[in-house]
N, C-alpha and C positions, 0 to 999 in steps of 0.2 A: 504494500500500500504506500503510494508516494504522493497522494494529494496534499496540498497545503493544509496546515493546521490553523485553526482559529485560536486566538489567545484566550486563556482563561481570564475571568474577571479578577481584578485585584482591589476592588473597592470594599474590603472587609477588614476586620480587626482581629478576630479570634477564630482559630481553626483547631480542630481536634483530629489527630491522626490515630486511627485504630488499625492495628495489624496483628498478625498472629505471633510473630517471633522477633526477638532481637536480631538485627541486621536486615529485616525486611525493608525498612524505609531506606536504608543505606544503599541497597542495590538499585539505585535510580532516582528516588525522590528527594534525598537529603539535600542535594544542591539547590533544588527549588525551595525547600524549607529555609535554607540559609539566605536565599534571596528575600524571602518574605520577612524573616526576623530582622534582616537588615533594613527593611522598610519600617520597622517599629511595630510590626504585627506580633501577636502572641500565638504560638503554636504549642499545643500540649500533646504529649505522646501517651498512648495507652497500648501496652503490650499484653495481649490476651494470655500468652504463656511466657515462660522465662527461657524457652529454648533449651530446656534441660536434656532433651533427647538428641541434641544436634551435634554432639562431639563424640565420636565412636570410642575414643580412648580415654574418656573422662566420665566417671560415674555421675548420674544425674544430679545428686544433691550438690556435688562440687561444681558441676557445670552450671547449675542454677545461679549460684553466688557469683561465679566468674562472669557469666553472660549478662547478668543484671548490672554489674559494675561496668562492664565494657559498654553496655547500652547507655548508661548515664554519661559516661565520658564522651561517647560518640555524639549524643544529643547536645552536650554542651558546646561542641565544636561548631555546631550550626545554629547556636543561639537559643536552644530549647532547655529550659531549666525545670520543667515539670514532667516527670516520667513516672507513670503508674504501671504496675504489674498486677494483673488480675489473678495470676497463679493457677490458671486452668492447665490441665495436663497436655504437654507437648506431644504432637503427632497423632492424637486421637480425638481432636475436636470434632464435634458433630453440629451441623446446622439444625436448629430447632428452637423451641420456646425457651429452654433454659439459657441458651446463648443469647438470644434476643433480649431476655430479661437482664442479663449482666450488662449488655451494651447499652440498653435503654437507660439504665441507671447512670452510666458514665456520661451519656449525652445530657441527661437532666442535671447532672452535677456541674458540668463544665459550660453548658449553654453556648455552644459554638454557632457561628454563622456558616462555616464551611466544614465538612467532614472529609478527611482524606483516608483512603484505604488502598490496598494493593489490588492489582489485577486478580479477579476471581473467575475469569472465564476458564474453560477446560484446558486451554493451552496458552502458551506465551506468544506464539507466532501465528495463531489462527489456523494452524495445521497440525503439526506432529509433536511439538515440544511441550510435553505435558506439564501442567501446573501441579502444585502440591495440595493435598486434601485440606490441610488447615487453612491455606490461603483462600480456598474456595468457600469453606464454611464461614470464615470470618467476614469475607466480603459480602456474601449474601445476607448474613445476619446483620451486618452494619446497615445495609439499605433498609431492612425491615425495622431495625431498632430506632432509626431516625424517625420513622413514621410513628412507631409505638410511643416514643418519648413525648410526642405532642398530644397524646390521647389520655386524659386523666383516668379513663376506665380500664386502661390496659396497665397491668402491674401497679394498681393503686396503692399497694402496700409500701411502695417507695416514697409516697408523698407524705413524708413526716419531717419534722425538724426543719421546716422552711423550704423543703424541696418542692418544686412546682413542675407541672408539665412544661416541656420546652418544644414548641413547634415552629421555631424560627430558623432552623437550618435551611439555607437556601439551596445548596447543592452538595452532592457527594461526588468526590473525584476519585476514580480508580486509576492509580498510577500504572503506566506501562501496559495497559490493556491493548490487545490486538485490535480492538474496536475504537481506539482513541481517535477523536476528531479535534481535540484541543491540545494546547501545549503552552510552555512558558520558556523564555530564554534563560538559560543557566550559564551562559558564557562566563560571566564575572564571578560566579560562585562555584564553578566546577571543581576547582582545587579543594575547596572546603568540603565538598561532597566526597571527594576521594579520601581526604583525611578522616572523615567520619566513618567510612568503611574500614579503613586501616585500623581504626580503634578497636575493631573486633578481632584482635590479634589471635586469641586462643581458637576462635572459630575458624579463621582463615588458615591457620597453621594446620588444622585437621582436614582441610579440603584436598582431596586427591593426592597427588605426589609432591605437594608443596610448591609447585611452580605457578600457582595462581597469581596473576598480575592485576591488582585492583584497578589501577589507572587505565590499563589497556582494556579491561572488561567494561568499565564505565564509559570510556570513550567510544567503544564499539556500539553502544546504545545511544549515547548522547549526540554523536555526530550526525547520524541520519535523521534524528528528530530535529536537530538544529537546522539541517538543510530544508526541512519542510516548513520551518519558521523563517527562513532567510537569515539565520545567524549561525554562529559556530557550533554551539552546544545547546541542547534543550531537553526537557522532560515532557512526556506526553501523558494525557489523562483522558479517560472516558468519563464524561460528565453526565450525572443524573440530576434532573431538576426537581426540586421540591418547592420552588418559588413560583410555579406555574399552576398550582392547584386553584 
């Protein structure tokens, strides 16, 4: 797909990023987040799991602590100072009401205008490069949770201690979706995105034969997106509208 991309809107102040694992945002979206925090916007991270099943040579309880710390350090590099972990089990997330309930509570608590998640289509390329099950479950549940959060009769037990329904999310953006029709210029913040991925040192060390090149990998995705925007580097998003109801 080589059609030009439309720019995402940037007339907002608070975004909530909901993804399955530490490092999910860093594999593409972090450079965009660095752009927005540099504009004075607030971006909050919510990690549904702690990625404890993601390092073959490290027991889950140890991996949990390591990966949470690496995610906090990574987030700080792109201007994010609020990072939450829901602590759900890595690798076996299921789409359904329990996950929607967890995510609706997060939306109600943080009251964002924009919600960012990862690609949740079956593949990364629209063809044969399979996506991971947790990504799919979290992305689908995020869409539904955004709608749930605005309805006081869905999960009403959450509406205590000043928590109210939140129905003012305007859009949900799924980063790196093969159906992306929007994007953002990340030329000036690309290096910060690379640094944020490199902060996941323990995870990257465990990938393959140790030859993974973070900058090369991110550039291979950012350059073709940038070409569709008429710039050097970019990040793409599939945009779902909640402001057209």
